[in-house]
C-alpha positions in Angstrom: 15.3 10.1 10.1 16.2 8.8 13.5 12.5 8.2 14.5 9.8 6.6 12.3 6.9 8.9 11.8 4.9 6.5 9.6 5.2 8.6 6.5 5.9 5.7 4.2 8.8 7.5 2.4 11.2 4.6 3.1 8.9 2.0 1.6 8.7 3.9 -1.6 12.5 4.1 -2.1 13.6 0.7 -0.8 15.6 -0.8 -3.6 14.6 -4.4 -2.7 11.0 -3.8 -1.7 11.6 -5.0 1.8 9.6 -2.3 3.6 5.8 -2.5 3.9 3.1 -0.7 5.7 1.4 -2.9 8.3 -2.0 -2.6 6.6 -0.5 -3.8 3.3 0.8 -7.1 4.6 -0.6 -10.4 3.3 -1.5 -13.1 5.8 1.7 -14.9 4.9 3.8 -11.8 5.7 2.2 -11.0 9.0 4.3 -13.7 10.8 7.4 -11.5 9.9 5.8 -8.5 11.6 5.8 -10.3 14.9 9.3 -11.5 14.4 10.5 -8.0 13.6 8.8 -6.5 16.6 10.5 -9.0 18.9 13.9 -8.6 17.2 13.8 -4.8 17.4 12.1 -4.7 20.8 9.1 -2.8 19.5 5.9 -3.0 21.4 
């Protein structure tokens, strides 16, 4: 889809397990959430 609707479908089919739900992140992974939000201009 063009717009994320937080359905989680992409996480289930990602061939390299690179997509996670925010609530499933470990403390070590949370730093990447901030970096991704800045990179993709998500607020």
